[in-house]
TIVEXRO-515039 format. One record per residue (C-alpha): residue number from 1; residue in one letter; x, y, z. Coordinates in Angstrom, 3 decimals. Layout:
# residues N
PT  pos  code        px        py        pz
PT  NUM     A         X         Y         Z
...
This chain:
# residues 61
PT  pos  code        px        py        pz
PT    1     M    44.175     4.710    41.206
PT    2     N    46.000     4.199    38.790
PT    3     K    45.110     1.477    36.478
PT    4     H    47.383    -0.264    33.856
PT    5     F    46.216    -2.557    31.045
PT    6     F    45.923    -6.262    32.707
PT    7     Q    43.192    -4.317    34.909
PT    8     K    39.502    -5.084    33.364
PT    9     A    38.706    -1.802    34.582
PT   10     S    41.261    -0.606    31.721
PT   11     S    40.114     0.658    28.194
PT   12     L    43.533    -0.713    26.643
PT   13     Y    42.414    -4.388    27.592
PT   14     P    40.950    -5.886    25.272
PT   15     Y    44.172    -4.755    23.615
PT   16     R    46.551    -6.115    26.019
PT   17     W    47.976    -9.300    24.350
PT   18     F    48.661    -7.130    21.101
PT   19     I    50.370    -4.388    23.118
PT   20     I    52.465    -7.373    24.882
PT   21     I    53.560    -9.181    21.415
PT   22     T    54.117    -5.213    19.817
PT   23     V    56.585    -4.091    22.830
PT   24     V    58.207    -7.820    22.564
PT   25     F    58.920    -7.526    18.804
PT   26     V    59.826    -4.493    18.779
PT   27     L    62.219    -4.914    21.872
PT   28     W    63.930    -8.049    19.841
PT   29     E    64.565    -5.820    16.412
PT   30     A    66.671    -3.082    18.643
PT   31     Y    68.064    -5.606    19.741
PT   32     A    68.353    -7.445    16.868
PT   33     D    69.705    -3.843    15.196
PT   34     A    72.111    -2.934    17.759
PT   35     T    74.183    -6.407    17.625
PT   36     G    74.236    -6.430    13.766
PT   37     Y    72.102    -9.770    13.917
PT   38     R    70.094    -9.953    11.039
PT   39     I    66.521   -11.572    11.757
PT   40     A    65.692   -11.838     7.888
PT   41     S    68.550   -14.818     7.677
PT   42     L    66.311   -16.498     9.950
PT   43     F    63.943   -17.055     6.551
PT   44     S    66.344   -17.100     3.980
PT   45     T    67.498   -20.799     2.193
PT   46     G    70.561   -19.556     1.482
PT   47     Q    69.795   -17.626    -1.579
PT   48     R    72.613   -15.598    -3.277
PT   49     Q    73.716   -12.325    -2.824
PT   50     W    72.919    -9.840    -5.204
PT   51     S    74.994    -6.748    -5.617
PT   52     A    73.909    -3.235    -7.016
PT   53     G    76.097    -4.279   -10.347
PT   54     G    74.755    -7.348   -10.867
PT   55     R    75.432   -11.004   -10.278
PT   56     P    78.927   -11.392    -8.046
PT   57     G    81.440   -12.291   -10.521
PT   58     V    80.128   -11.340   -13.932
PT   59     R    81.987    -8.593   -15.413
PT   60     H    79.758    -6.218   -17.498
PT   61     K    81.414    -4.806   -20.607
């Protein structure tokens, strides 16, 4: 008999919600990566973008 993690006889049964949430998160990350969507922008509050050369618009002498 084939056992999957939704059956009580499976050894992964106690971890079923962790597995489901992890799979959904990984799929969401893959979709965001494929479409160029920035997940971190959901949590930002309009912070300024910084460049490797310092603050934008400020020239170093």
